[in-house]
N, C-alpha and C positions, 0 to 999 in steps of 0.2 A: 647516652647520659646526660641530665641537666645539670640541676645545680652544683657548684663547688663550692665549699669552700678553704683556703688554703692560709699558713700560719708559718709566721719567719719572725725570729727574733731580730730584732730591725731598732733602731734609737729611733727616735720622733723627731721628722723635718721640722725645720725651723720654717714654713711657709704658711700663704693662706688657706691650702688644702684642707690641715690639723686644727685650723684655727678656734672649733668648735669643741668645747669640750659640755659631755652629754652630763647631768646637770646627777649628780648623786653617784657618778661612779669616773673611775681614771681612765677614761676612754677620753680618745680625740679625734675630730673628721671635719666635716664642713659639710653639713647636708646642706645648707642653704644653697650651695654651690650645685649639689646635684639634684636638686632641685628646681634648678635654672635650667640646666639640661637638659632634664625629662619634660618641660614644660615646651620647648624648643622642640620635642620628639625626639632624644637624643636618648640610645639605650645608656642607664649610669649602673656600672655594679656597686655593689658597697663597699666599703672598706673604711680601716679606721685603724688605729693605733693604740695597746691598751695595755695597763701596767700587769707585773705578773704580783700576784696574787700575794705572796709570802714576800717576793723581794722585790718593790717597787721600784729599786735602782735599773732592772731589767724590764724592758717591753716588745711587743712585738706589735708585728704587723697582719693585721688580715687582710683576706681580700675573697669577695664571695661574689661568686656571677652566675649567672643562666650562661652555661659554654654555647648552646645555639644563639641564644640574644648576643652574646658576644661578637659570634661572625655573623651572623647575620639579621637582627634585632628583629628576631621572631624566631618561638622555640619548637615549632611546629616542622618543621624540615628536621629527619633525623642527622646527627653526628653517624660518620665515619670513623672505624680506628684511625685509615691513613692518615687523620687529619691534625693528628696528634702535635706534629712543628707547628702547624697553623696557630691552634690553639693554644701553644705555650709563649707564641712568640706575642699576640694578641696580648695576653694575662700579661708581659715584659712590658710590652707599650703603651696601654692602663697605665699599670703601676709606675712606669716614666715622668707618665704625663702629671702625674700627684709628685713627682717627683722621692721618688721611689725605685733603688736601683736592686731590684731580682733580676736576673738573669733565665732564660729560657731553660737551661741545665739544671737550676736549682729547684725551677719548677717542676719538671719533670721527676726528679728525683723526692721530693716530699710526700706525705701520706697527707691528703685530704682528713681537714677534723670534719667535713662535711659533704654528703653526698644522695643526690640523687639521681636516680635511673626511672627508665619511665617508658613506655609504650604507645602509642597512639593506635588506633583499630578504627577505622574508616567504615560506618554501618550503616550509611547514604542510603546505598538501595535495598540494606536488608531491615530496618527498623531505627525506630528513635532511641537517641543515647536514654531518654528516658523510662523507657521501656527497659533497656539492659540495666540500669543501676534496679530498677520494684525486680527485677528476677535476680541482683548481685545481694540484695541487703538481705531477703532467710539464712543467707550463708552467714551465721552474722559469732561464728567462734573461732579463733584465730588462737592457737595458744599464749597464752601470756597475754594478753591483749583484748583492749578493752572495744568496741564498735559502737561507732555513733552514726547517725546522718544530720548533713546539714542541708539546710535549705534555702538556697540565694534568691528568696521571693522579696526584696530591700534591693536586689539590683535589678535594673533597667529590661534585661533580659533571661534574668530566674538562673538555673540553671539548679543541681543539687550533688552530691559526692557523699559517697562511703569511706568510711574511714575508721581504720583499724588500728590503734594507738598502743605505744608504751610509752616509757620516758624519754629512750634512746631512738626508738624506730617508728615509722609509719607506714601503712599500704594503702593505698587511697582509689579510690575508681571516682572519677568527676566528670562530668561534661565540659572537656575541653572547648568544642564550638564554641558555648555560652560563657567560658572564662575568656577567652579571645575577642567575643561581643562587650563583654563589662567589663574589660581591664586592659582592654587595647590603649598599650602610652607611646611606643615607636612610631614615628610615620610609616613603616612596614608595614606593626599591625593593624592599626586604623584602615589600611589598603584591604588586608587580609578581610578584618571583620567588614569591610564593605561588600566586599566578591560573597565575603556567606550570605551577609542582608540578601542579596541579589540572584542566589544561587547559583555564583560565576565559580566561586573557589574549589581549582580542582589539584588534588595530588596522586603524582604519576599519572596524571592525565586522568584522571577519575574525580568527576565531581567530589565536593564532600563540606556540606554541612552538617551533619552527625555524626562527631567523633569523640569515641569512649578512649579515657586514656586513665592507665591502672599504672599507678608510680609508686616506689619503694626509696622511702628517705631515709638516711642512717646519719644519726644528728649527733655522734663525737667519733674523732680519729678510733675511739677502741673498738667502738661496733664498726666500724670499719674494717678495722683489722679481723675482727672476729667473724664476722660476714663472710671474707674475701678468703679468710685459711684454708676453709675445706677446700677451694679451685686453685690455691696457689700453693698450698703444701708448707715449704720453709719460706719463700718468696716473700718480703717485702712487699706490702702495697702500696709502692709508690704511683703517686698518678702516673708514671709511664706504664709503669707493670698494671696496673687494669684499664690502662685506657685499649681496652679491647671488647668488642664486639662480641665475641661468643661468651665474654665472659657476662657482659650486661644481660647477654636474655638466656642465659643459666640460669644465674642468680634471680633474676625475673621469674621464668618461668617456675621455677623449684617454689618461689614463694604463693605464684596465683595457684598451683596443684595444691599444696597444702592448706591454702585456706576456701577455693572455690570449689576443689573438686572432690568435698568429703562424701563417707563411702557412706552419710545417708540421703544422699543427692535426689535420688528416686522418690522416697519418703517425702522429702522436700517440696519437690515436684507437685505430689497428690494431693499435699497439704493445701497445696494453694487454690483448688481444684473446691467445686461448691458438693455440699453434702448428700448431696442425690445421687450426684456422679460418684463421688466416692464410696457409696453403700454398693453403688451397681457396680463398678469394681471389684471391689473384696466379693460380692458374689459370684460375679464371675472367675476371677482366678481363683478361690479361696474358699472349700466347702467345711473345714475342720472350722467350728463355732470359736476354742479359746486361740485359734490363729489368729482369726479375724478381732478378736479381744484386744490381741496384744497391739498389731497396727492401728486400730481404730484408738488405743489409748496414746500410743505414739502421735499419729496425725492431730490427735484433738490438743499435746503439751503441745507440740509445733508451732500451733495456729495460733494456741493462748501463749504462749512463755517466746517460743524461738527456741534455734539450737541450741545457743550457748546456756538460757536460762535450763532449759528441757537438761540437758546434760549436769551442772550444776545439781539440780535439784533431784537427778537419780544419786549424783554422788553423793549428796548431805543424806538422800534416805537411808541409803545401805554401806555408803561409809568405803567401799572401795574399788577402787579404780579397775581393779580387775574382772568384778562383777561390771563394770560400764562398757569394757570389749569383750568381754562374752556376751554381752547383749547387743551390742552392735556385727559382733558374728554371726549372731543368729539371724540377727535381722538383716544382712547384707545374704541369707539363704534364703531366707523368704522373698528377698527381693528378685534372684532370680526366676519367681515364676511370673514377674511380671508380665501381661501381654501390652510390650507399647504400643503395638498400632491400636491401642485403647485411647491411647492418649498421644498418637501422630498430628493433632488438631493443635496441642497444645503449645503456645508460642512461646514459652517459658523454658523448657526443655530445648528448644530447636535455638534460640538465643543464647543457653551456656553452651551448648554443645559448638556453636561460632565462636563463642571467644575464647574457648578453651583450645580450639584447634586455631585458633592465630597463635597460643602459643607454641604450637605444636604438643599441644594435650590431647592423647586420643581416649576415650573411653566407653566403653561397651554403647554406651547410649546410644552414640553419632554411630554404631555399625547395624544396632537393633532399627533405627530409624529411617537406615540407608540413605544416609547425609551425606554428599560431597564438597567439599571443600576445595579443591584445589582449582576451582573456576573463584570469578571474582563472590558471585553470592549461587546458593546452593539453587538448581534451577528446581529441587523438591520443594521449595516454601512457595505456595500460595502468596503474590503479589497482593491478592487482595485482601489478605487474612492478617498480613503481616506485623500492622500497628491495632490489631485487636484490643 
């Protein structure tokens, strides 16, 4: 669990912590004070009082913070579900500091209006994080979402992130190590950034300079309720009820599987190869010219348009979702004839399988490549070729 936002009915306190009114909005806070604390290297949650849109006489207190930063002033360390009481007390203590009295039991029994959950994957002895993002980028289709690639070339240490977003939900994969270096604010984050720059930072006693983070953000209370309902059934998704590692892991795993474990992943990896390789591969695996032309047509579309646009173009052309699903089924049958030993030197398939394995997602590629993921790094991957 990372960022949370909580909302409480509360009257506006008459103190310095709410003396700044946000222009054009009925919102009160004190960003100047927060900035002073941040410049002193102290982590500062966001907080504000906001008028009800319909009834101005009613006001709400909002609290928003990164849970790991609230406890340890950095958000690489994972939160455990046995830390609920500690988190609730830390939130209550900060609120008290700004003159707002909400108590741990209130905090536990409210449903978050914003929630981010994520997983850090240490790739240091496997590949560069930029390589992993290049592998994930071609998987640009997620139902009802639009993908975009953000390049932080204007930041000192660079970095990239692949984002799938709708108005109420975002799934993204990004370079966590570069983010720490670019945006370190607290004294603890500055210390970690310095250790990373010197190749000395460790997670679980293992060097960590290449960290991929995959993160799901739910931006409204309704979306939090909707996302957790299949897992909680009729239980209300209060902060206490959702503060469970098994829930975070399962929800994130399901999102990763839905997005990055696409049925056409073998075709995607093949489309990333050079044309002579593709021609040789198809000649070796298929003898029927119509079959080869079908696959070549798909590979050409994937190379030119990407997965999402290829799907859209097909639906526009045939105006039938069922036709698309029938096409997928046929392609999956054709994939069964792929000789994956011919692609055993492809870093793309190896990196992709490694990332999925970190979420407990297994696929046939892993079995066919005979990769072993119960150790820190698969010994089947040539260390000299990992960053090709």
